[in-house]
DOMIKE-193406 format. One record per residue: z, y, x of N, C-alpha, C, O in turn; residue in one letter. Coordinates in steps of 0.2 Angstrom, whole numbers, plus 2048, in hexadecimal, padded with zeros to 3 digits. Layout:
// DOMIKE-193406
ZYXZYXZYXZYXa/...
// end
This chain:
// DOMIKE-193406
1F071B6911F571B68D1F972168F1FB722695m/1FA72768B1FE72D68D20572C68A20672B684t/20A72C68E21172B68C21373268A21273768Cs/21773168421B73768222273568022373367Ah/22673468422D73168323173567F23673367Cp/22F73C67D23274067923173E67223574066Ea/22B73B67022973966922D73366722C72E669i/23273466323772F66223772E65B237733657r/238728659239725652240727650245724652v/24172B64C24872D64A24A729644250727644e/24672863F24872563924272163623C723636q/24471B63223F71762F241717628247715626l/23C71762323E71761C23971361823371361Ay/23B70F61323670D60E23870F60723D711606r/23470E6022357105FC23270A5F722D70A5F5y/2377055F62356FF5F22327015EB22D6FD5E9p/2347055E82317075E122F70F5E12327135E3v/2287105E02267165E122971B5DC22B71A5D6k/22B7215E022F7265DC2377265DC23A72A5DBg/23971F5DE24071E5DF24371F5E62407225EAl/24971D5E724D71F5ED24A71C5F32487165F4s/24A7205F924871E5FF24E71960225471A601p/24C71460625071060924F71061124A70E613e/25471161525471261C25470B61F25770661Dr/25070962325070262725070462F24E709631v/25370063325470163A24E6FF63D24C702643a/24A6FA63B2456F863E2406F46392426F3633e/2396F363B2356F16362306ED63A22F6EF640a/22D6E86372276E563B2216E56362216E2631s/21C6E96392166EA6362106E66372106E463Dl/20C6E46322076DF6342006E36341FF6E9631e/1FB6E06381F56E46391F26E56311F26E062Dt/1EF6EA6311EC6ED62A1F16ED6241EE6ED61Fs/1F76EC6251FC6ED6201FF6F361F1FD6F8622g/2046F361A2086F961820F6F861C2106F3620y/2126FE61A2196FE61D21D6F861921D6F8613f/2216F461D2246EF6192296F161322D6F6615p/2286EE60E22D6F060822B6F660522F6F9601g/2266FA6062247006042207005FE21A6FD5FEd/2217045F821E7045F221B6FE5EF2156FE5EEr/2206F95EF21E6F35EC21D6F35E521A6EF5E2l/2216F85E22216F95DA21F7005D921F7045DDy/21D7015D221C7085D021D7075C821C7025C5a/21F70D5C522170D5BE21B7115BA21B7175BBi/21770D5B72127105B32147155AD2197135AAe/21271B5AD2147205A820F71F5A220A7235A1n/21071B59E20A71959920571659C2047155A2g/2017135971FA70F5991F671359E1F471859Dp/1F570F5A41F07135A91EA70F5AA1E57125ADs/1E97085A81E47045A91E57005B01E06FD5B2g/1EB7015B31EC6FD5B91EC6F65B71EF6F35B3f/1E96F25BC1E86EA5BB1EC6E85C11EA6E95C7d/1F16E45C01F56E15C61F16DB5C91F16DA5CFe/1EC6D85C51E86D35C81E26D55CD1E16D35D2v/1DF6DB5CB1DB6DE5CF1DC6E55D01D96E95CDt/1E16E75D41E36EE5D41DF6F25D71DB6F05DCp/1DE6F95D51DA6FE5D81DF7045D91E37055D4r/1DD7085DE1E270E5DE1E17125D91DC7145D6h/1E77155D61E671A5D11EA7215D31EE7205D7l/1E97265D01ED72C5D31F472C5D11F57285CCp/1F872F5D41FF72E5D42027315CD20772F5CBk/1FE7345CA2017385C32017325BE2047335B8v/1FE72C5BF1FF7275B92067235BA20771F5B6v/20A7255BF2107225C02157275BF21472D5BFy/21B7255BE2217295BF22272B5C62237265CAl/2227315C82227345CF22673A5CF22673E5CAv/22973B5D522D7425D62297485D522B74D5D3l/2227485D621E74D5D421F7505CD21E7575CCm/22074C5C922074E5C122774C5BE22974F5B9r/22B7475C22317455BE2377455C32397405C6n/23974B5C423E74C5C92457495C82497485CCe/2467475C224C7445C024D73D5C325273A5C3a/24773A5C62477335C924C7345D024E72F5D2l/24C73A5D325073B5D925773A5D825B7395DCa/25973B5D226173A5D02637335CF2697325CEr/25E72E5CF2607275CF2617255D625E7285DBl/2667205D726771D5DE2657165DC2687135D8r/2607145E025D70D5DF25E70A5E725E70D5ECt/25E7035E625E6FF5EC25B6F85EA25D6F55E6r/2566F65EF2526F05EE2546EB5F32556ED5F9y/2556E55F02576DF5F42516DB5F524F6D85F1d/24F6DA5FB2496D65FD24A6CF5FB2456CC5F8d/24F6CC5FD2516C55FC2506C25F424D6BE5F2a/2546C75F02546C55E924F6C95E524E6C75DFs/24C6CE5E72476D25E324A6D65DF2476D85DAg/2516D75DF2546DB5DA2556E25DC2566E45E2r/2546E75D72556EE5D825B6F05D425B6F05CEl/2606F35D72656F75D42646FE5D32617015D7s/2667005CD2657075CB26B70A5C926F7085C4v/26D70F5CC2747135CA27271A5C926E71D5CCa/27671D5C42757245C227C7265C02807245BCy/27D72C5C428472F5C328972A5C428A7275C9e/28E72A5C02947265C029471F5BC29871B5BBd/28D71F5BA28D7185B528B7125B92897135BEr/28E70C5B628D7065BA2857055BC2807065B7p/2847025C127D7015C327A6FC5BF27D6F75BDa/2736FC5BE2706F75BA26B6F35C02686F65C5v/26B6ED5BF2686E85C32616E55C02626E25BBs/25C6E65C32566E35C02526DE5C52516E05CBc/2506D95C324D6D45C82456D65C72426D45C2d/2436D95CC23C6DC5CC2376D65CD2316D75CCl/2396D05CF2356CB5D02336C75CA22E6C45CAa/2376C95C52356C65BE2326CB5B92346D15BAs/22E6C95B422C6CD5AF2326D05AB2326D65A9r/2376CC5AA23D6CF5A62416D45AA2436D95A7e/2416D35B02456D85B42416DF5B42436E45B4g/23A6DE5B52366E55B52366E85AE2366EE5ADr/2366E45A92376E75A223E6EB5A123E6F059En/2436E85A42496EA5A42496F25A724C6F75A4a/2466F25AD2456F85B12416FD5AD2437035ADl/23C6FB5A92386FF5A523C70259F23B70759Da/2416FE59C24570059724A70559924B709596g/24C70459F25170A5A224D7105A32507155A0f/2477105A52447165A624271959F24271F59Em/24171559A23F71859324571B59024572058Dk/24B71959225171C590253722594256727592a/25172259A25372759F24F72E59F2517335A0y/24872C59D24373259E23F732597239732597l/24273259123F73158B23A737589235736586p/23B73D58C23674258B23174359022C74758Fq/23173F59522C74059B22773A59A22273A59Ee/22773559622372F59521D73159121E73558Cl/21772F59321172F58F21072A58B20A72A588r/21472558C21371F58821771958B21C71B58Fg/21771358921C70E58B21C70D59321670C596e/22270E59622170D59E22070559F22270159Bp/21D7045A521C6FD5A721E6FD5AF21B7015B2r/2216F85B12236F85B821D6F35BB21C6ED5B9v/21A6F65C02146F25C32166EF5CA2196F25CDl/2136E95CB2156E65D120F6E65D62096E55D3k/20F6E75DC20A6E75E02086E05E220C6DB5E1s/2026DF5E31FF6D95E51FD6D85ED1FD6DE5F0s/1FC6D35F01FB6D35F71F56D85F91F06D85F5p/1F66DC5FE1F16E06011F06E65FC1EB6EA5FDg/1F56E85F81F56EE5F41FD6F15F32026ED5F3y/1FD6F75F42036FB5F32027015EF1FC7045EFr/2087045EC20770A5E72087105EC20C7145EBf/2047115F12047175F520071D5F21FC71C5EDt/2027235F41FE7295F11F77295F31F272B5EFd/1F67265F91EF7275FC1EC71F5FC1F071A5FEs/1E671E5FB1E37175FB1E37146021E370E603p/1E47196071E571760E1EB7196111EB71A617t/1F071A60D1F771C60F1FB71661120071460Eg/1F97136171FD70C61920370E61B20870B619y/20471362020A71562320A71D624206720626v/21072062121072662121572962721A727628s/21272E62B21773163021873862F21473C62El/21F73963022174162F22474363622774063Ai/22174963822474C63E22A75163C229756638n/23075063F23675363D23575A63F23875E63Bl/23175C64523176364622D76764122E76D641a/22876363E22476763922976863322976D62Fs/22E76363123276562C23776B62E23876E629v/23976B63423D77163623977863523C77D634r/23277763722F77D63622E77F62E22E78562Da/22E77A62A22E77C62323577F62123578461Dv/23A77D62424178062224178762524478B622e/23D78962A23D79062C23979462723B799625d/23379162422F79461F23279661923279B616y/23679061623A79261024179461124479660Cv/24379561724A798618250794615255797612g/24F78D61525478961225478261524E780617a/25977E61525877761725377361325277460Dp/25076F61724B76A61424C76361624A76161Cv/24E75F61124F759613249754614244753610d/24875161A24174E61C23F749617239748617p/24474661324274160E23E74460823C740604l/23E74B60723974E60323274B60322E74B5FEr/23174A60922A74860B22874060B22373E60Bf/22E73C60A22D73560822973160D22472D60Br/22A73261322672F61822972861A22F726618g/22672461E22871E62122B71F62723171C629n/22872362C22A72363322B72B63422672F634v/23172C63623373463823473463F238731642f/23073864323073964923273F64C231744648v/23474065223674665523474765C23374265Fd/23374D65F23074E66522975166622775366Bg/22675266022075566022175C65F22775E65Dl/21C76165F21C76765D21B768656218763653e/21D76D65221C76D64B21576D64A21177064Dp/21376964520C768643207764648201764646w/20A76264E20675E65220475864F1FE755651a/20775564A20574F6471FE74F6441FA74A644e/1FD7556421F675663E1F07556431EA754641l/1F175764A1EC75664F1EC74E6511E874D656d/1EF74A64E1EF7436511EA73F64D1E973964El/1E77426481E273E6441DD73B6491DA73E64Cv/1DC7356481D773164D1DA72F6531D772B657g/1E07306541E472E65A1E87276591E9725653r/1E972465E1ED71E65D1F471E6601F5721666i/1F971C65C20071C65E20371565F20171165Bv/20671466520970D66721070D66721371266Ae/21370866521B70766521D70266A2186FE66Ca/22270266D2246FD6722236F566F2216F1673p/2246F46692246EE66621C6EB66521B6E6662g/2176EF6682106EC66720D6F06612076F0661g/2116F365C20D6F66572096FC65920A70065El/2026FC6561FD7016571FB7046511F970064Cr/1FC70A6501FA70E64A1F471364C1F5716650l/1EF7136481EA7186481EB71D6431EB71C63Dk/1EC7236451ED7296401E772A63C1E272B640v/1E772A6361E072A6321DF73162E1D973262Dt/1E473462C1E473A6281EA73E6281F073B629s/1E97456261EF7496251F174861D1ED745619r/1F774961C1FA7486151FB74F6121FE753615t/1F874F60C1F87566091FE7556041FF750600v/20375A60420975960120875B5F92047605F8r/20C7585F520C75A5EE21375D5EC21775E5F0c/21375E5E52197615E222075D5E322575F5E2a/21E7565E52247525E62297555EC22F7545EBa/2267585F022A75B5F622F7615F42337625F7t/22D7645ED2317695EB2387665E823C76A5E7n/2397605E723E75D5E524475A5EA2437565EEv/24A75E5E925075B5ED2517545EC2527525E6d/2507505F12517485F02587465EF2597405EDp/25D74A5F02647495EE26574B5E82687475E4q/2637515E52667545DF2607535D92627535D3t/25A7525DB2557515D62537585D32517585CDg/25575E5D62547655D424D7665D824C7655DEi/24976A5D424276D5D72447735D92447785D4r/2467745E024877B5E224477E5E72467845E9d/23E77B5E923A77E5EF23377E5EC23177A5E7l/22F7825F02287815EF2247805F52207845F8q/22577A5F82237785FE21B7785FF21877C603i/2177755FA2107765FC20D77D5FB20977E5FFp/2107815F720E7885F721078C5FD20C790600r/21578B60021878D60621378C60C212790610v/21278560C20D782612207786611204788617l/20478760B1FD78A60B1FE79160D1F9793610s/20379460C20479C60D20579C6152027A1618q/208798618209799620203795624201798629h/2007906211FC78B6251F578C6231F078B626l/1F478D61D1ED78D6191EC7866171E6785615g/1F07826171F077B6141F77796121FC77B615h/1F777360E1FD77060D1FE76961020176560Ca/1FC7696161FD76261920376261D205766621d/20775C61D20D75B62120E75362220F75061Dc/20D75162820D74A62920674762920174A628g/20674062B1FF73D62B20073662920573362Av/1FB7336271FA72C6251F872862C1F472B630y/1F972162C1F671D6321F571762F1F871462Aa/1F07136331EE70D6311F17086371F270A63De/1F47026351F66FD63A1F06FA63D1EE6F6639v/1EE6FB6431E96F76461EB6F164A1E86ED64Ci/1F26F164C1F56EB64F1FC6EB64D1FF6F064Ea/1FE6E564A2056E464820A6E464E2086E3654g/2106E564B2166E665021B6E864D21C6EA647g/2206E96522276EB64F2276F36502246F6654a/22C6F664C22D6FD64D2346FE64B2376FB646l/23870164F23F70364F24170964F23E70D653r/24770B64C24971264D24C71265524F70E657e/24971965724B71965F24571866324571A669g/24071466123A71366423771966723571E664d/23571966D23171E67022971D670227717672a/22572166D21E71F66B21A72267121B727675l/21471F67220F72167620972367320872166Dt/2047276751FE7296731F97266771F972767Dl/1F37236741EE7216781E97266791E7729675e/1E772767F1E172B6811E47326821E0737683g/
// end
């Protein structure tokens, strides 16, 4: 085991509803072969896609409401409560709407909200989809846990000449202490946390137009994939990892690399 005490978990985030607000968590307990807890539990179908909740299969993100095409989603402020299954949705100074996503009626209420909020961007009736055990609405069929290297984000800032919010990359685990782009060389490596968690880095993450959207304002103000391609010859930033041994992960954890 090679110790890298400088590799530190700075922030942990989950995204309970695909395309909606990130939620910061101080710690998480990950299960072997599982996903990041509370992540991408729901998605909002943008018109009929053929998705079957009983026998789910991975579909391209464009069949859902996502920041890549629907940047107005970033102007909503949402919060999901695990215990009750309720999602609160706030927009500007209007009273928050509360939807019970555990019930069909509550999911229909959220779909109705989106129908009124994005009438020009819908290809048909919206439908809020619920994940089943062993399935999540991740961009990649093997995107179990997403890791972002904050040094790479700072390099992107140098490329574009402007501040870049790391949340543009919608990762789960934000780490610091690596050199810029060093995460891309970790594919095939195993990362271990003090709580016994072991992650195997499986692939690089190709960035899409969602990163062009400011997560605070919902304004499409940068061209990050294009800039990455110009400087690096690819549009990769961050990596996906598979949970090969369950365990705890906490903000402030120092990570080690095997081998």
